[in-house]
Each structure stands twice: as structure tokens, then as C-alpha cells.
N, C-alpha and C positions, 0 to 999 in steps of 0.2 A: 504494500500500500504506500502511496506517496501523496503528499499534499499537492493540490492543484492550483497553479498560478492563474491569474485572470488578466485580461487586457486592461490597460489604463487609459485615462483621458486627462493629460496634464493641463488642459486648457480650462478645466472646470473651476468654478469659484464657490460652489455650493457644497457644504459638507454632505457626503453621501450617507445614507442610512442602510442598515441591515436588520432583519428581524432578530429579536432576542430569543432565539430558539423557536421551535414549532409553536405557532399560535401566539407568540409573544409580541410585545409592542415593538415598534421600530426605534432603534437607537442609533446615534451618530457613530460612525466608524472610529471616531476619536472619543475616548472616555477620559474621566478624570480620576487619577489615583491620589488619595488624600493622605498618604503616609507622611509626606513632607510637611504639610501644614500642621500636623500633630507633633511630630518629633522636633521640628524647628520652632515650635511654639509661636506660630504666625498669629499676629493680632487679629481680633475678630472683625474689625473694620476692613482689613485686607481680605479676609476670607469672604465677607459679604460681597465685596466687589468682584472677587474671583468667581464666585458661584453665579452671580447675576450675569457676568460676561460670558461664562460658559453656556448657560442656558440660552442666552440671546443668540449665540452662534451655533446652536443645535447640538452642543455637547451635553447630552441629557443623561448619560450614564455616570453615576457617582459611586465610586468604590471606596470602601473604608473597612475597618476591622476593629474588633474589641481591643487588640493590642497596639493599635496606632494611637498612642497617648494623646488624648484631647481631640482627635479628629472627628469622632462621632458627634460630640457636643458642638464643635465648631460648625459642622455641616448643618446639623439640626437648627442651630440658632440662625445661621445664614438664610436658610429656607424660610424661617419665620420672619426674620428682619426684612427680607426683600419680598415678602408676601408671594412666594413662588408656589403655585398650585401643585398639589401632590401629584396629579396626573401628568405634569410636565417633566418629571424626572423619574428615572429608574434607579433605585437605591439598593446597593448590594453591600452586605457586611460579612464578616467572617468570625467564626467562633472556635473555641478549643485551645487557644493559646493567647496569653500566657497561662500558667498553671491555674487549675480550677479554684474557685472560691472556697474558703473554709476548709482547706485541706483536701478537697475533692480531686479525684483524677480528672484532668482537663478534658478527657475524652469520654467520661461517663455521661449517661443520659441526664442526670440531675445537673451536672455542671454546665452542659450545653444548653439546657433549658434556661438556667439562670443567666447565662451569657446572652442569649437571645432576648430575654426580657429586659436586661440591662441596656442592650443596644437600642431597642425600641424606645426606651425612656430617654436615652441620650439624644437620639435622633428626632425625638418629638413626633413620632409617627406610630400608627397602629399596626402596620404590616410592612415587612420588608419584601421587596421584589425578588430577592434571592438571599439565602444564607449559605455560606460556604464553610466546609471544614477546612481549617487553616493549616495546611501542610503537615498533616499527620502521615505516618508511614504506612506502608502496605499492610503490615500486620494489623494495625488498628482498623483499617478499612475492612479487612477480611473478617475481623471479629464480629463486625456488624452492629454493635451497640451505637457507635457514633452516627452511622448513616441512619439507623433506626430513629435516633433522637431528632434529627432534622426532618425526617419524614413525618414524625408525630407533630412537630411544630407546624408543618405544612397542613396537616389534617386539622389542627386547632385554629388555623387561620392567622397564625403569627407571621408566616412567610408564604410567598406564592410558589417559589421554586427551591428545590434542594440541590446543593452543588458541592464542589470540591475545588480547592486551590492547591496546586502542587505540580510535581514533575515526574518524569521518568516512569518506572514500573508502576508506581502508585497512581499516576495520572492515567496510564493505560487501563488499569483496573477500574478506576472511577468512570472513565469515558464509556466503558462497556456495561456498567452497572445499570440495571433497569430503573432505579429510583433517582439517578443523577440526571439533572436537566441543564445544569450550568457547570462549565469547567473553566477555571482560570489557570493559565500555565505560561511558562517562559518561552519566548521566541524573539530572536533578534539576529542581526548580522553576526553576532558573536555567540549565539546560543541557539543551535538548531537541532538538538537531540530529540525534540518533541515533534519534528516535522514528519517523520516517516511512519510513526505508529500512533501517537496520541492524536494529532490533528485529524488524520483520516478516520480514526475510530469515532471521534466526536462528530465529525461531519456526517458520517454514515447514519448516526442516530438523530441528527438534527439538533444537536445541543447548541446552546449559546456558548460561544468560546470567547473569553476575555483574555487578552494577552497582557501579561505583566512585564515590565522592564523592556518595552519594545525599542527604546533608543539606547539599550545596553549601558545605562547609567553614564552616558556621555563619555565612554571609555576611550575616545580618541584624544581626550585631554590628558595632561600629565597627572599622575596619581596625586601629587602634592597639591594640585589645584582643585581636587574633589572636596566637596563638603563632607563632614564626618559621617553622616548617616549612609553615604553611598560607598564607603571604603570597602565594605564586605564584598560587594559584587564588582566594583570598578576595577580592582586589581587583577582578578582573573580575566575579566573581559578585556582589559587593556593588554594583557599578555597575549591573549588570543588574536586580537586585532593586529598587534605588532607582527605576529607570525603570518597573518593573512596577507598583509601588504596591499590592502585596498586603497584605491584613489578615487574619490567621488567624481573628479573631472573625467577620468577615463571611462567612467560608467554613465556619462551624460549629465552629471549634476555639477553645474558651474557655480561659481561664487566663493566668497570667503569660507574658510573651514568651519566657522561657527554657524554658518547657515547651510552649507552643503552636507555636512555629516548628519545633522538631524533629519534633513530631507531624505537622504539615502536610507537611513535606518528606518524611519517611520513608513516610508512608501514601500520598502521591502516587506515589512510585516503585513501591510494591507494588500499585498499582492496575492494572498492566498484565499481561496473561496471559503475555507472553513473558519476563518477569523471573523468574529462578529464586531469586536471593538478592541482597540489598543489603548491601554491606559498610559497617560502621560501626566505626571504630577508636577506642580510648581507652586511656589509661594509668591510668584511675581505675575501680577495681572496682565502685563504686556505680552507675556508668553502665550496667553490664550489665543490671541489673534494670529500669532506666528504659527503655532501648532495647527490651528484650524485651517489656515491657508495651505500648509503642507499636506494635510490629510485630504483636502479638497482636490488636490492634483491627482489623486488616485494611485494605482499600482505602477511599479516600474516596468519598463519594456522587458520582454521575455529574455532578451540577450543579457541584460544587466542582472536579472535574477539568476540565470544560469551561471554567470561569471562569479557572483557572490557565493553561491553554493559550492562551486568548484574550488574556490579559494579556501573555503572553510574545510572541505574534505581534504585538500592537499596539506593544509597547515596542521590539521589534527593528526594526520598520519595514523600511527597505531595507537594513539591515546584515545581515551573514552570520551572526554569532553561532555559530561552529562549536563542536563539542564540544571541550573543553579536554583535550588529551592529556597 
């Protein structure tokens, strides 16, 4: 099985939309990841401005998590402060990490139920569009209790869709599980492990697929220029890109490096039919318009996609280069 690329239209100025799974609402191909606004303690006025700008530009998928310190509260407050109607946004959160409350196993049913209830309170909403198990391992998924807990939350009307966020063999299992409707997984010019099995399996079942870290944590920058929260992923991605030897200009993307690299990275991810939306986070409102403009250009030409995948395969050689969970 292989992920299928699609043809692009670089002349477009409107953010494309794709269905959020079978029978789901339409969402912009660019989504918003809120880890940064939480961990960097972004001021509420800035978050308010960010969220309003996002929604105005068609970026209606808002992704957060119980462990993204402060982000759920900030998003919920922004939606209220800017009087954004609930049906204008698709809100996704994650549960199971960090450790469960009151000494509970984070993956037990009670801990997951408490986490979901807490997320709803923080976000000031009655129902999540999706709840995802946050990067638990394959053994936890196979045990069944964690998946059962989010299914029960769906039955209780607390969430609309049950899902999983993770990579590699656990993501393959989740993509094929009959109760999973949403999958969040890693994919970028420096992270392609999920292209050959995970994405095709998810697409075959009509899942909503959210891509995390689609711009590879800006790994084309020097490691010392990265902000602290990105260091975990930026270093290995930087090493991979150094070995790949990519040049945006040779792939048809002209302009300064700080403009060309994000365009190459984001348009590469949006070149595959199985991808619903790619999450890009920022605490800087002006980035919203820039990212939306890139996403509106659509997929890369087929020859550029092939060149990037070939460079990845050649640089990896005999190494595994798994998806970074």
C-alpha cells in the first residue's frame, strides 16, 4: 500500500477544505495546533486575535490536548471572547497523558473519563468533535480499556468521534480498529514512516487524518535558533534534512529560505489524498495569513514529491527513521 499524491493548483487563493472523515463537517486543509500557545504561555489577548484570524481565513480545525498546559483554557476563552459560534469550529483534544489524576493509571477508563470532563470544562463546550488517545503504545491499545473508554464517552454524548494520536505500529493498529474514526500522526519532509502503511490504512476506512508537525519543526534552521519546546523533535529532523540535501529552489519553490522551506514542507504534506488537515501552531498572529496562503496553493507537482521521497529513502539508507511520536 502506498499513499496517493494529488495534483495541485498553485494559483488558488482560497483555503481548500476536506471532509473530517465519512459524514463529517468540512474542515480547512490547514489546522491549528495549540501546543505552542500553552507551553509558551501566550497572552490571552494574542490568543483571541489568533483564533479570530484563523476562523476568518477558514482555519476551523482547532487541536489541543489535556497536557498542553493552558491551551484548552486559552482556546475556550478565545471562542467566548470573540463570540465564535460553536458550529464554526471543529475542536479536537487528547487524553491519557500526563499521568492520571489521583494516582490513577492514565490509560484506565476512570482517568480518561475525568480527563474528558476536565477538557470540556476548560474549553467551555458541551461536546468535543473528537477525543484522541494521546500517544499510548501498542500494548495499551491492544488491551482495549482505553479505546473502550473513549467509545463510552462517544455513547454518552461527550464526544462525537473517537480517535488516536501516535505513530508507527500503534498508528497502524489504530487506523484499522473499527471504533477509531480520527487519526493524528506525523508526516513531513523529514518524517515519512507513516506514508506506506498508516496513511493508506486510514484512507481505506475513510478516517479523518490530522497531520502533526507537518513543517518538521522548522528543522532547516540551526538547532540553536529553535525555541525550547521544539528541541525534542528539531534535532533529529535537522539531522535528517542535512543528510537529504534538499533545495527548495531546485524543486520549484523560489524565494528566501524562511519563506521557501515552509512552503515546500506544508505543500508536500497536503499532496496526499489521505490527509484531511495539517496542523501548524504559532503564537504570532501574522503567521496565520502566511500559512493560509501557502496551504491555498495546494499540492506540489508530482516530480517534486517524487524527488523528496527519493531523497528521504536515499538518506535513510539502512536506518529505520521511525515516525517521531
